[in-house]
N, C-alpha and C positions, 0 to 999 in steps of 0.2 A: 477354607474355600467356600463352604456353605454360606457363611455370612456374607462373603463378597457377592455370591449369586443372589442371595436374598436382597441385599442392598441395591444391586442393579435392577432387580425386578421392581423394587419400590420406586427407583428413579424413573423407570419406564412408565409405571402407573401414574406417577405425578405428571410426567411429560404429556400423557394423553389428555390430562385436564388443563394444564397450563400452556401447552404447546412450546415449552422450553425444556430442553434436555441438558442437564448440567452433569458432565462427567469429568470435570476438572480435577486434577491432582489425585487420580486414582491409580497411578502407576500402570496404566494400560499399555500393553504392547500391540494390541489389536482391538478392533471394535467388536464387541459381542454381537453375534448374529441376531440376537433378540431385539437389538436396537432398530433393525431394519423394518420392524413392524410399525414404526413411527413415520415411515416414508411419506405418507400423505397427510400427516398431522402437524409436525412441529415446524415452528418458524425460526427457532434459535437453537443451535447446537454448540455447546462449549466443550471442546476436547483438549483444552490447554493444560500445560504442565503435566504431561504424561510421558510415555516412552515410545510413542508411535513412530515407526519408520516409514509409513506410507498412509495415505488416505485411501480407503477402499473405493473402487470404481462404483460400487453399489450406492454410495452416497449421492450419486447423480440421480437416483430415484426420488430424492427428497424435493419434490416439485413445489412445495410451499415454503421452502427454507429461504429466509431473508438474511440471516446472520450466521456465519460459521467462524468460530474461533478455534484455531489449532496451533496457537503460539506455544513456544517453549516445548517442542517435541524434538524428534530426530528424523523428521521427514526429509527425504532427499529427492523425491520426484512427485509429480502431480499427474493424475490420469486425465485423459481427454474426456472421459465419460462424465466428469463433474459438470459439463455444460448442460446436463439435464436439470441442474438447479436454476431454472429459468427466472426465478424471482429474487435471486441473491442480490443483496444491496451492500452488505458489509463483509469483506473477506479479510480475516486476520490470520496471517501465516508467518508472522515474524518469529525470529529466534529458532530457525530450523537449519537445514543443510541444503536448501533448494538452489539449484544452479541454472534452472531454465523453467520458464512458464510457457505452457502450450499456447500457440497462436490461436487455437480454437476458442480460447477464453474471451475472444472478441464477441462471442455470443452472449456474454453476460451484460445484456443491454441495459439492465436496471442498476448496475453497480455504481455506488456512490463513494465508497471508501475502500482503498486497498492498502494493506499494511504488510510489507514484505521486508521489514528492517532486519538486519543481522542475519542474512542468508549468505549464499555464495554466488550471487548473480554477477556476471561480468558484462552482460548486455542489457540495455534498457528494454523492457518488454514493449515492443512496438504496438501490440494490440491495444494498449492503453490509449493510444492516440485515436482510436476508433470509437471510443465510448463517449456518449453524449451527456451523461448525467454525473460524471465524476465530480466530487468535491475535494477529496483528500487522497494524495498518493504519497506513501512513505516508503522510500527505497534506501533509507539511510543505512550506513554500515554494511555495504556490499563492496564489490570491486568493479563497479561500472566505470568505464573510461570515457564514454561520450554519450551525448544525447542524440537522438535520431534527427535527421535533417527535416523530417516532417513534423517536428515537435510543435509547430504552430497550431496543429490540430488538437493538441491536448486541451481538454476542457476543464481541468481541475482548478480549484481556487488556491489550494496549497500543494506545493511540490517540495518534498524533503529529500535532498540528495546529500545530506551531511555524511562525512566519513566514507566517501568513495574515492575514485582516482581520476576525476574529471580534470582535463587539461584545457578545456575551452567551453564556451557557451555559444551555441549557434545564434547568429543574428535573428533567425526566425523565431526564437523564443520570445522576442519582444512583441510578436504578433498574436500570442496566446490571448484569446478574448476575455478570459475570466481569471487569469493567474494574478493573484494578489500577494501571495506569500511564497518566496523562493528561499530555500535554505540550502546553501552550498558550502557550509563550513567544513574545515579539515579536508580539503581536496588539494589539487595541484594547479590551481588557477593563478595565472599572472594578471597583473593590473590590466593589460590590454584585453583580457577576456571579457571585462565588463565595459562594453562599448558605450560611448556617449549616446548612440542611437537607442540602446537598451534603457539607459537611465532616463532619457528624454521621452521615449515613445511608448514604453511598455505600460501595462496596468499595475505592475508590481509596486506595492507600497511598503512591504517589509522585505528587505534584502539582507540576509544573514551570511556574511562572508569571512568571518574570523577564521584564522588558522590556514590561510592560503599563502601564496608566495609574494605577498605585497603587504604593505602597511595600510591599515584602514584610513589613516590621515591622508594618504596619497589619493584615495578614492574621492575625497571631498574636493579635490582640486579639478576634477574632471568636468568637462562641459556636460551639462545635463543633470549634474548632481542636485542643483537647486530645484529642478522640476521633480526629481525623485523625492526630495525632502518635503515638497508641498503635498505630494500624495501621502507620504508617511504621516505628516502632521494631521491631515484631514481624516485619516483612517485608523490612527494608532489605538483609539479607544475600542475599536471593533476587534482588534487582533491581539491586544495585550490585556 
């Protein structure tokens, strides 16, 4: 036990100098209270690969934090108080048991990437449509059945919805101003879900649709597919 305490103390001392706290893979079930002394210091916290069942509300006091990685834990809920992390840009919460994201997280106005893959979400977190600086949203391997009707407000460049239970794609998705990469593999989409309007008018240049209820070759016959392929050809070096 003494060695663990000594090691954590060493991590904290290092974090004071580097502004990076790495607690990955330490079999933690809770965050040591001594970590809270770093609230005004660190910019990156890595809590991945532990046995945490919750993120403490006190982490909301980390006002300088830009990156939080809590992937591969046993977290099943998120506190509203985390909105105190006003500078957060990268939120990695994949591979947990989270079934809901607080709508108050719309206050994360600097958020650029959100990773929530392999959780237990059944509803698309609507607050994501309110964030102006998003680049990447990964909601793959959840149980989400539909995209919100106001999805045209989504500002991300890449949206990963692989491995969900989507049965359709709203026409409004074609209006997303920055969406270049859409991944909807292994869902419940029929061919009619990919409309000609979407193929013709959206900004999407990488469309991944394998593992749905239609054959890929049938998609190539749809009106608008040629326009999609023009975008794909022009941008493939950028995304592959």
